[in-house]
N, C-alpha and C positions, 0 to 999 in steps of 0.2 A: 567261665564267666560269660559265655556266649548265649544269647537269647535266640533260639531257633537257628543255630549255626550262623548267626550274623556277627555284627561287630561286638567286641567284648563289652563296650560301654552300654550297649542296648540292655543288657541284663540289669546293670546298675540303675538305669533310668526306670526300668520296670519296677524294681524294688523300691526305688525312691517314690514312685507314683503310688504303689500299694501301701506304703507306710505313711503317705501324705506328709512327707517331710518338706521343709522349706527349701527354696531354690539355692540358698547359701550352702546348705548341706551338700547338695550335689556338686556345686562348684568346688567346695573344699575337698570333697572326696576325690574328684578327678585331679585336683592339684596335688593331694597327698600321693595318689597312685603315680603320677608323673615324677614326683621327686623320689619316691621309693625305687621305681624302676630305673631311674637314671643312675642310682648307686648300686642296686642289687637286681640285675636282670633276672627275670623269673621265667620258668618254662610255661608254656601255654596251659598245661594242666593245673598250674598253681595260681593262675590269674584270678579265678573266682574267689579263692581264699584271700588273696591280697585285696580284692575289691570289697569283700565282706568286712574285713578288718578295718580298712580305711573308712568305709561308710560308718562303721560302729564308732570309730574315733571321732569322725566329723559330726555325727549326730549327737554324741555326748558333749561336744563343744558348742553346737549351734542350737539344739532343740531343747524345749522345755521337757518334753517326754522323749526319751531316746529308746529305740528298740533294743531288746536284749539279745544276747548271743543266740538263745533258743529260738527267737523269732527269725533270725537270719538262717539258722539251721533248718527250721521248718520249711522256709521258702526254698532252700537248696534241695532238700529231700523231695518236696512236692514236684519241683522241676525235673529232678532226676527220674522220678517215678513216671511222670508224663513222657519224658524222653524215651524211657525204656518201653513204654507201651506203643510208641510209634515205630520202634525198630523191630522188624520181624526176627524171630529166633531162627538160627540156622540149624 
């Protein structure tokens, strides 16, 4: 869930901005992440999945138009493809 190897929330802010969601959606997303991780600690590799699912739930609650799962997956795969291009092959 990291944007350019930064803070994990940076990626969610980027997704929030690209989907043009309301500020309440981002607030609810971070609140859901906090509550979920307090009960179920997740490994770093699973944080992006937790973030995508909480933003999906938050957007369904707050937005008139909520992004679909395929929209989140498209952003994830585009980011992974860009990340792979930056890393040289050994």
